[in-house]
N, C-alpha and C positions, 0 to 999 in steps of 0.2 A: 364465252362472252364476258364473264366476270373478270377473267385475267386481262382481257383487252381493256376493259374499263379501268382496272387498277393501274395498268401500265400507262394509259393516257393521263390518268390523274397524277401519277408520279412524275411523268414527263412535264406536265404543266407546272407542277410545284417546283421542279428543278429549274425550269425556264424562268419562272417568276423570281426564284432565289438569285439566279445569276443577274437578272435585270436589277433587282434591288441592291445587290452589292455594287454593280457598276454605277448606280446613281449616287452612292454614298461617298464619292471621292472628296478630297479636301479642297480647300481654297488654293488654287494655283495662280499665283501672281508673281511677277518678276521681283527679285530681291531689291533691285534699284530701278529707278525710272530716269531716263535721260531728260534733262531739262534745258540744255542749251549747248551750243558748240560755236567755236570761232577758230579761224586759222589765218595765219599771216606768215609770209616768207618761208613756207614749207613746214611750219610748226603748227600743230592743231591742239586745241584744248576742248575738252568735253566735261560738262558738269553733270553729276548724277545725284538724285535725291532718294534716300532710304526712308520711306514713310513709317516703317515700324519703329525705327530708332530716332527719327526726326534729325537726320544728319545729312550733310552734303559732302560729296567727294569731287575732286577735280583730277582729271587724267590728261597727261601731255604726251604727244607722240611727235617724233621728228620725221624727216624725209629719208634719212639714211637707213640702211639695213641694220647697222650696228647701233642705231639710236632706238632703244627699246621704249615701250610704253611705261610711263611712270605715273603712279597715282598717289595723291596726297589726301589726307583727311583722316578721320572724319572731323568735320566742324559741326558742333552741336547747334541746333536752332532753339530759340526760346520757346 
């Protein structure tokens, strides 16, 4: 009976430990947030904001397969 009580106590402590570790995860936020987009004549622009560094990036993509995505930035905000 004493062995069973000890085993149940250890199992409960291990379960609580796993639960506590799972709750301690870090802040999971996207690195950048999309803030707007526009397109015309097969060319699309999207603007992204990085709140950690207070910077803005703009990316351009074309309609052709050989027209790769190009990103410019960062532009610092005051």
